[in-house]
MITIKOL-418966 format. One line per field, with one value per residue (C-alpha): x, y, z; residue number from 1; residue in one letter. Coordinates in nm, 3 decimals. Layout:
REM MITIKOL-418966
px = (X,...)
py = (Y,...)
pz = (Z,...)
resi = (NUM,...)
resn = (A,...)
This chain:
REM MITIKOL-418966
px = (6.564,6.385,6.500,6.364,6.031,6.009,6.091,5.821,5.571,5.655,5.622,5.289,5.166,5.272,5.099,4.782,4.796,4.863,4.575,4.347,4.461,4.304,3.950,3.957,4.036,3.758,3.494,3.476,3.508,3.314,3.290,3.177,2.991,2.971,2.814,3.087,3.229,3.530,3.526,3.422,3.459,3.699,3.519,3.183,2.957,2.789,2.577,2.691,2.480,2.659,2.582,2.792,2.811,2.904,3.174,3.279,3.150,2.989,2.652,2.685,2.480,2.315,2.245,2.434,2.775,3.003,2.741,2.868,2.870,3.012,3.298,3.572,3.928,4.080,4.433,4.664,4.926,5.017,4.927,4.602,4.439,4.109,3.866,3.495,3.387,3.010,2.922,2.618,2.457,2.313,1.933,1.920,2.149,2.341,2.425,2.711,2.641,2.384,2.407,2.267,2.207,2.337,2.354,2.675,2.753,3.103,3.298,3.564,3.909,3.955,4.269,4.240,4.426,4.387,4.277,4.168,3.839,3.868,3.540,3.573,3.333,3.371,3.276,3.353,3.486,3.761,3.806,3.766,4.094,4.270,4.133,4.280,4.000,4.057,3.879,3.672,3.865,3.769,4.009,3.860,3.984,3.907,3.889,3.866,3.516,3.413)
py = (2.004,1.981,1.619,1.529,1.697,1.511,1.180,1.238,1.318,0.990,0.793,0.966,0.881,0.516,0.493,0.631,0.373,0.087,0.208,0.190,-0.158,-0.339,-0.197,-0.213,-0.585,-0.652,-0.494,-0.794,-1.130,-1.457,-1.808,-2.101,-2.423,-2.631,-2.968,-3.228,-3.322,-3.551,-3.666,-3.530,-3.655,-3.459,-3.185,-3.244,-2.975,-3.019,-2.803,-2.748,-2.620,-2.373,-2.152,-1.838,-1.606,-1.239,-1.213,-0.866,-0.520,-0.421,-0.526,-0.732,-0.573,-0.810,-0.552,-0.284,-0.270,-0.537,-0.676,-0.937,-1.289,-1.628,-1.757,-2.017,-2.107,-2.445,-2.506,-2.798,-2.765,-2.396,-2.336,-2.163,-2.375,-2.192,-1.941,-1.881,-1.530,-1.592,-1.939,-1.806,-1.463,-1.344,-1.362,-1.063,-0.822,-0.989,-0.781,-0.836,-1.146,-1.279,-1.594,-1.690,-2.031,-2.056,-2.317,-2.288,-2.434,-2.586,-2.699,-2.961,-2.934,-3.143,-3.315,-3.581,-3.521,-3.395,-3.032,-2.775,-2.603,-2.262,-2.074,-1.696,-1.404,-1.098,-0.742,-0.420,-0.647,-0.783,-1.118,-1.114,-1.308,-1.019,-0.796,-1.020,-1.270,-1.646,-1.871,-2.176,-2.487,-2.840,-3.109,-3.288,-3.576,-3.529,-3.870,-3.975,-4.023,-4.389)
pz = (0.444,0.107,0.067,0.413,0.337,0.004,0.177,0.438,0.162,-0.015,0.311,0.377,0.028,0.068,0.405,0.245,-0.036,0.206,0.420,0.117,0.010,0.308,0.276,-0.105,-0.096,0.156,-0.069,-0.300,-0.128,-0.148,-0.015,-0.228,-0.144,-0.462,-0.531,-0.510,-0.848,-0.864,-1.225,-1.565,-1.920,-2.139,-2.332,-2.162,-2.020,-1.682,-1.454,-1.099,-0.810,-0.583,-0.289,-0.305,-0.004,-0.011,0.257,0.143,0.232,-0.100,-0.243,-0.560,-0.838,-1.084,-1.356,-1.541,-1.702,-1.559,-1.319,-1.073,-1.220,-1.127,-1.339,-1.306,-1.400,-1.480,-1.351,-1.427,-1.156,-1.141,-1.508,-1.600,-1.872,-1.933,-1.783,-1.820,-1.731,-1.717,-1.588,-1.399,-1.358,-1.028,-1.012,-0.773,-0.587,-0.302,0.004,0.248,0.458,0.212,-0.001,-0.338,-0.496,-0.852,-1.125,-1.325,-1.665,-1.663,-1.969,-1.893,-2.051,-2.368,-2.240,-1.968,-1.643,-1.288,-1.269,-1.015,-1.088,-0.921,-0.869,-0.896,-0.910,-1.135,-1.046,-1.230,-1.510,-1.281,-1.107,-0.729,-0.709,-0.887,-0.610,-0.338,-0.269,-0.252,-0.505,-0.424,-0.531,-0.638,-0.756,-1.058,-1.266,-1.634,-1.803,-2.170,-2.310,-2.319)
resi = (1,2,3,4,5,6,7,8,9,10,11,12,13,14,15,16,17,18,19,20,21,22,23,24,25,26,27,28,29,30,31,32,33,34,35,36,37,38,39,40,41,42,43,44,45,46,47,48,49,50,51,52,53,54,55,56,57,58,59,60,61,62,63,64,65,66,67,68,69,70,71,72,73,74,75,76,77,78,79,80,81,82,83,84,85,86,87,88,89,90,91,92,93,94,95,96,97,98,99,100,101,102,103,104,105,106,107,108,109,110,111,112,113,114,115,116,117,118,119,120,121,122,123,124,125,126,127,128,129,130,131,132,133,134,135,136,137,138,139,140,141,142,143,144,145,146)
resn = (M,K,A,R,T,A,A,L,A,V,V,G,A,L,W,F,L,V,G,L,A,G,P,A,L,A,Q,Y,N,A,S,Y,A,A,S,P,I,T,R,M,F,A,G,D,T,V,T,V,A,L,R,V,S,N,T,G,T,T,E,W,K,N,T,G,R,C,A,V,V,L,G,Y,H,W,F,K,G,P,A,L,V,A,S,E,T,E,A,A,P,L,P,R,P,V,G,P,G,Q,S,V,D,L,T,A,T,V,N,A,P,A,T,P,G,V,Y,V,L,A,W,D,M,R,A,Q,C,E,W,F,T,K,L,G,A,A,P,G,R,Q,S,I,E,V,V,P,K,P)
């Protein structure tokens, strides 16, 4: 009887945690509309205009410890090559359903090749993608400097 009660308690606890996972992931979510970039010179820095929309349920704060900011990751195939945690700050708070226009500073990898530039937001000092959100993705060819 004690074993059955303990098993039911564990199942109840797991159900509770699974129930929390869905809403927690929906709190921080975004969609990205970036200026098209298809090619960059190795090691160069460019500015990119983006419209980022809050598709989650929580307002993005633009001040305070670990305020929400736009960042990015560079991938070569499945391998993470580099990340930038603060490519662009928010100019104001952004509520659910609202969008904000940003200008991000992007540093290209030093080695030529085909990469994926993955846009990602950070909140509470954690990447949205770590919280279950999908990044914005752009395929970019990094070419040698002339």
